[in-house]
N, C-alpha and C positions, 0 to 999 in steps of 0.2 A: 887770322884773315889773310885769303889769297888776296891779288892782285894783278896787273899786269904788269910787268917788269918794265920799268923805264929804262933800264939800261940794257935790253936784250940789243943784242947784234946780229949783223948779217954777214955770212961767211960765203966763200964762192967753193966748186970744188969738193963737194957738190953744194950746189946752193940751196940755203939753210938759215933760220933763223934761231939763233942761241939762246935760252931765254933762264931764268929761275923763275922758278915757284915754290908755292907754301902746300903740304899736304899732311897730314897726319900731326903738324905742329914741329916738322921739320924742312929745313930748307934744302931743296933738288934742283939739278940743272938739268935741262933737256932740251931737244931741238927740233925743227919741224922743216922739213923739205920744199923745197919751192914748188914741188911738184902739188904737193899736199895745199900748201898755201892759195896756190891756182885754182883749186876744185874748191877751196873754202869761197872765193871770190865768185865762183859762177862761173870757171873755167878759162878766166879773162887772163892773158899772159900777164906777168909781171916783170918788169925790169926794172932793174939796179936795186939799191940799196933803200932807197925811202918808199919804194911801193912793197915791199915785202915787210917791211916793217911797219908801213900803214896797215895790211894785209894783217899781222898779227896782231897791233892794235887792237880793231873791228871784234878781233876772235878771240882774244884770249883766253875768255873762259872756257869755251870748247875744248881749245888746244891743252890746256892745264889740266881739264878732266879725262881726255886721253892719256896725256904723259902718266896722269900719273894711274891711271888704272894700268896700262901698261909695268909702270914700274912695280906695282902691287903684285902683278901676274909673273914676275920676274925676266921680263921681258926689257932690252936696252931702252930706254926712255927717247928715241926717236919717232915722233910721228909721222906716217908714211899716208901716201893716196889712201892703201888699202886700210887702213885703221880708220877711214873716216865714211860717216852712213851716208845716200845718196850717192 
């Protein structure tokens, strides 16, 4: 069963949150860009690690779903703004 990664980390250059998730019974690693996280929280500017990690925790299920879809399609599992609906 997939769940939010309690060990997710914030990284800079570029801004992103790196996380682990489960898909098809295997552990995988992926990331979401800072811009994509800002889109998920309604366009609010996120500052620093705490706000980025809080946004990941609030939206982890959607983020993991997009990362898994990209992986299955053979793409690098980095969730970007263009991967998100709306």
